[in-house]
C-alpha positions in Angstrom: 0.0 0.0 0.0 1.1 3.5 -0.7 -0.2 7.0 -0.3 1.0 10.5 -0.7 0.9 13.8 -2.5 1.4 14.3 -6.2 1.6 17.0 -8.9 0.4 16.6 -12.5 0.8 18.8 -15.5 -1.6 17.9 -18.4 -1.9 19.4 -21.9 -4.9 18.9 -24.0 -5.5 20.0 -27.6 -8.3 22.5 -28.3 -9.6 22.7 -31.9 -11.8 25.6 -33.0 -13.4 24.5 -36.3 -15.0 27.8 -36.9 -11.7 29.6 -37.3 -9.7 26.5 -38.3 -7.2 27.0 -35.4 -5.8 24.7 -32.8 -3.9 25.2 -29.6 -2.9 23.6 -26.3 -4.6 24.1 -23.0 -2.4 23.4 -19.9 -3.8 22.2 -16.6 -1.7 21.8 -13.5 -3.0 20.2 -10.3 -1.9 19.1 -6.9 -3.6 16.3 -4.9 -3.3 13.2 -2.9 -3.1 9.6 -4.1 -3.5 6.0 -2.9 -2.1 2.9 -4.5 -1.2 -0.7 -4.1 1.1 -3.1 -5.7 1.7 -6.9 -5.6 4.9 -8.5 -6.5 7.1 -11.5 -6.7 10.8 -11.4 -5.9 13.2 -14.0 -7.3 16.8 -13.5 -6.2 17.5 -10.0 -7.5 14.5 -9.6 -9.7 11.0 -8.2 -8.9 7.9 -8.4 -11.1 4.3 -7.4 -10.4 1.2 -5.2 -11.0 0.5 -1.8 -9.5 -2.6 0.5 -9.4 -2.8 4.1 -8.3 -5.7 6.5 -7.9 -5.0 10.3 -7.7 -7.5 12.8 -6.3 -7.5 16.3 -7.7 -9.9 19.2 -7.4 -11.5 18.8 -10.9 -10.8 15.2 -11.8 -9.3 11.9 -10.8 -6.3 10.1 -12.4 -6.4 6.3 -12.5 -3.4 4.2 -13.5 -2.7 0.5 -13.7 0.4 -1.3 -15.0 3.2 -3.6 -14.4 6.7 -3.2 -13.0 10.0 -5.1 -13.5 12.9 -4.3 -11.2 16.5 -5.4 -10.5 18.1 -5.0 -7.1 21.9 -5.2 -6.5 23.1 -5.9 -3.0 26.3 -4.0 -2.1 26.7 -4.7 1.6 24.2 -2.5 3.5 23.3 -0.6 0.2 20.8 -2.0 -2.2 20.5 0.2 -5.3 17.7 -0.8 -7.7 16.4 -0.1 -11.2 12.7 -0.1 -11.8 10.9 -0.2 -15.2 7.1 0.2 -15.4 4.6 0.2 -18.2 0.8 0.8 -18.0 -2.3 2.7 -18.8 -3.5 6.0 -17.3 -7.0 7.5 -17.6 -8.6 10.8 -16.4 -12.1 10.7 -14.9 -14.7 13.3 -14.1 -13.6 16.2 -16.3 
């Protein structure tokens, strides 16, 4: 389980067909999030799914995906590399 505070910066495309113009609309937001992950660790490798739900004033941000990680044990240090892929959707615009 995880939770915290996050910042998002979104850009959407706005098309005005009457004047045949297009532009970008920027939207920044701050808000909290909750999430959970499930994983399997084999030796130095980790693999598993993760979901996250962000709460912002005008919308919610949902994401689901998978993660693959490698951990290297160097005495008391354990640096790691994590690669994740997934899908993100915006709700309640």
